[in-house]
C-alpha positions in Angstrom: 31.5 18.5 44.1 32.1 17.9 40.4 30.0 19.8 37.9 29.5 19.2 34.2 30.9 21.9 32.1 28.1 24.1 30.7 29.5 23.9 27.2 29.4 20.1 27.4 25.9 20.2 28.9 24.6 22.3 26.0 26.2 20.0 23.5 24.7 17.0 25.3 21.2 18.6 25.3 21.4 19.2 21.6 22.4 15.6 21.0 19.5 14.4 23.2 17.1 16.5 21.2 18.5 15.1 17.9 18.2 11.6 19.4 14.5 12.2 20.3 13.9 13.4 16.7 15.4 10.2 15.3 13.2 8.0 17.5 10.1 9.9 16.6 10.9 9.8 12.8 11.9 6.2 12.9 8.7 5.1 14.7 6.6 7.0 12.2 8.4 5.4 9.2 8.0 2.0 10.7 4.2 2.5 11.4 3.6 3.7 7.9 5.5 0.7 6.4 3.5 -1.7 8.6 0.3 -0.2 7.1 1.8 -0.3 3.6 2.6 -4.0 4.0 -1.0 -4.7 4.8 -2.2 -2.8 1.8 0.3 -4.6 -0.4 -1.0 -7.9 0.8 -4.5 -6.8 -0.1 -3.4 -5.9 -3.6 -1.8 -9.4 -4.0 -5.1 -10.9 -2.9 -7.1 -8.7 -5.3 -4.9 -9.6 -8.4 -4.8 -13.3 -7.5 -8.6 -13.3 -7.4 -9.0 -12.1 -11.0 -9.1 -14.9 -13.6 -7.2 -14.6 -16.8 -5.1 -11.7 -15.7 -1.9 -11.0 -17.7 1.1 -13.2 -17.1 3.1 -10.0 -16.4 1.0 -9.5 -13.3 2.2 -12.8 -11.9 5.8 -11.8 -12.4 5.3 -8.5 -10.6 3.1 -10.0 -7.9 5.9 -12.6 -7.2 8.4 -9.8 -6.7 6.0 -7.8 -4.6 5.4 -10.8 -2.4 9.1 -11.4 -2.0 9.7 -7.7 -0.9 6.8 -7.9 1.5 8.1 -11.1 3.1 11.6 -9.6 3.3 10.1 -6.9 5.5 8.3 -9.5 7.6 11.5 -11.4 8.0 13.3 -8.3 9.2 10.6 -7.9 11.8 10.9 -11.5 12.9 14.6 -11.4 13.2 14.5 -8.2 15.1 12.0 -9.7 17.6 14.1 -12.8 18.0 17.4 -10.9 18.5 15.7 -8.5 20.9 14.3 -11.4 22.9 17.7 -13.0 23.0 19.3 -9.8 24.1 16.9 -9.5 26.9 17.5 -13.0 28.1 21.3 -12.5 27.9 21.1 -9.3 29.8 19.1 -10.7 32.7 21.2 -11.2 35.7 24.4 -10.2 33.9 27.4 -9.6 36.1 28.9 -6.7 34.0 27.0 -3.7 32.7 24.2 -3.8 35.1 22.8 -0.5 34.0 22.9 -1.6 30.3 21.3 -4.9 31.2 18.5 -3.1 33.0 18.0 -0.8 30.0 17.8 -3.8 27.6 15.4 -5.6 29.9 13.1 -2.6 30.2 13.2 -1.7 26.5 10.1 -2.0 24.2 10.3 -4.4 21.3 8.8 -1.7 19.0 12.1 0.2 19.4 14.0 -2.8 18.1 11.5 -3.2 15.2 11.8 0.3 13.8 15.6 0.3 14.3 16.1 -3.0 12.6 13.8 -2.3 9.7 15.4 1.2 9.2 19.0 0.3 9.6 19.1 -3.4 8.9 19.3 -6.4 11.2 22.5 -8.0 12.5 23.5 -11.1 14.4 26.1 -11.8 17.0 26.8 -15.2 15.4 26.3 -16.9 18.8 22.9 -17.0 20.4 22.9 -14.4 23.2 20.6 -16.5 25.3 23.3 -19.2 25.3 25.8 -16.9 27.0 25.9 -15.6 30.6 27.3 -12.9 32.7 29.6 -10.3 31.2 29.7 -12.2 27.9 26.0 -12.0 27.6 25.9 -8.3 28.3 28.7 -7.6 25.9 27.0 -9.7 23.2 23.7 -7.9 23.8 25.4 -4.5 23.6 27.2 -5.6 20.4 23.9 -6.4 18.7 22.1 -3.4 20.1 24.9 -1.0 19.6 27.2 -1.6 16.8 29.7 0.8 18.4 29.8 3.3 21.3 31.6 6.6 21.8 33.7 6.9 24.9 33.2 10.2 26.8 35.2 10.6 30.0 34.6 7.5 32.2 31.2 6.8 30.6 29.7 6.0 27.2 27.6 7.7 24.6 25.5 5.8 22.1 25.6 8.2 19.1 25.1 5.2 16.8 24.0 2.7 19.4 20.6 1.1 19.6 21.1 0.8 23.3 20.8 4.6 23.6 17.6 4.5 21.5 16.2 1.9 23.7 17.4 3.2 27.1 16.6 6.9 26.4 18.7 10.0 26.0 20.5 9.5 29.3 23.2 7.7 27.3 25.8 10.5 27.8 27.6 9.9 31.1 30.3 12.5 31.6 33.4 11.7 33.5 33.4 14.3 36.3 37.1 13.6 37.0 38.1 15.3 33.8 35.5 18.1 33.5 34.9 19.2 37.1 35.1 22.9 37.8 37.9 23.5 40.3 39.7 26.6 41.5 43.2 25.4 42.6 44.7 23.7 39.5 48.0 24.3 37.8 48.3 26.1 34.5 49.4 22.8 32.9 46.4 21.0 34.4 44.0 23.7 33.2 45.4 23.3 29.7 45.0 19.5 29.8 41.4 19.9 31.0 40.6 22.3 28.3 42.1 20.0 25.6 40.1 17.1 27.1 36.9 19.2 27.1 37.4 20.3 23.4 38.0 16.7 22.4 34.9 15.5 24.1 32.9 18.4 22.7 34.0 17.4 19.2 32.8 13.9 19.7 29.4 15.0 21.0 29.0 17.5 18.1 30.0 14.9 15.5 27.4 12.5 16.9 24.8 15.2 16.8 25.6 16.1 13.2 25.4 12.4 12.3 22.1 12.0 14.1 20.6 15.0 12.2 21.9 13.7 8.9 20.4 10.3 9.7 17.0 11.8 10.6 17.0 13.7 7.3 17.4 10.3 5.5 14.6 8.8 7.5 12.3 11.7 6.7 13.1 11.4 3.0 12.4 7.7 3.0 9.2 8.2 4.9 8.0 10.8 2.4 8.7 8.4 -0.5 6.8 5.6 1.2 3.8 7.9 2.1 3.6 9.3 -1.4 3.3 5.8 -2.8 1.1 4.4 -0.1 -1.6 7.0 0.4 -3.1 6.9 -3.2 -2.7 3.1 -3.3 -5.1 2.6 -0.4 -7.9 4.4 -2.2 -7.2 2.9 -5.6 -7.0 -0.7 -4.1 -10.3 -0.2 -2.4 -12.0 1.1 -5.6 -10.7 -1.7 -7.8 -11.6 -4.3 -5.1 -15.2 -3.2 -5.4 -15.1 -3.2 -9.2 -13.0 -6.3 -10.1 -12.5 -8.7 -7.2 -13.2 -12.2 -8.4 -13.9 -11.1 -11.9 -12.6 -12.3 -15.3 -10.0 -9.9 -16.5 -11.2 -10.3 -20.1 -14.7 -9.1 -19.1 -13.4 -5.9 -17.5 -13.6 -2.6 -19.4 -10.4 -1.0 -20.7 -10.3 1.7 -18.0 -10.4 -0.9 -15.3 -7.8 -3.0 -16.9 -5.5 0.0 -17.2 -6.2 0.9 -13.6 -5.2 -2.6 -12.5 -2.0 -2.4 -14.4 -1.1 0.9 -12.8 -2.1 -0.5 -9.4 0.4 -3.4 -9.8 3.2 -1.1 -11.0 2.7 1.3 -8.0 2.5 -1.6 -5.6 5.8 -3.0 -6.9 7.4 0.4 -6.3 6.0 0.6 -2.8 7.1 -2.9 -2.0 10.7 -2.1 -2.8 10.5 0.7 -0.2 9.4 -1.7 2.5 12.8 -3.2 3.0 15.0 -0.3 2.0 17.4 0.5 4.7 19.5 3.5 5.7 23.3 3.1 6.1 
């Protein structure tokens, strides 16, 4: 019976751990940005309620709204593409396992992935395709590339792996099985194949760890802008909502200006993606 080489198994386990870390970090970033978008919308409402506010506020609020809607568009596109991928995967002839993974996937995974790495389109509506073409198109959108390992596939950069879970590494037993009676030449070939596959897995693991670091950095930047904004927005809403800007004291006017500037900075982080 074929067995997975222990070195390969350790490398795969490390990759799966890195994969889980990316998922967790990506979901946390997405959840924080969803809350930030709501607060940004509240700031827009507050500033628009204040009569005679400076014209510069209008310019900044316009840009803030554009950034917020760009984030909302990314969510909408991700949902549409995800729905199309699920429709295309249903009953597909080829890639049954992949089709099942897509069909069972949660839309929230597509949301955080799309808003973190950017959305993409197949060009042809996946729902208009069928069979193998539908599955391939769905995987093209979900994956953006897969890494071949043995007779299977590994989704180091593939959304399919993020959606389906860390079982994405399927090792080809024919190349890595432990056997006693093999020729010296065959042993050398197997060792070279093993080292080649180990390099691929380790490269994917390194890439995953680097990507997670970028996600954590972006999350920190978003959180540092968002957290104080919630409190300040609430305080100014109590003091200035529906008021005449000219009647507000100097401190409140300055606080409103700072609020708008900080909201603009936060709004730019809503749609920032990681390459």
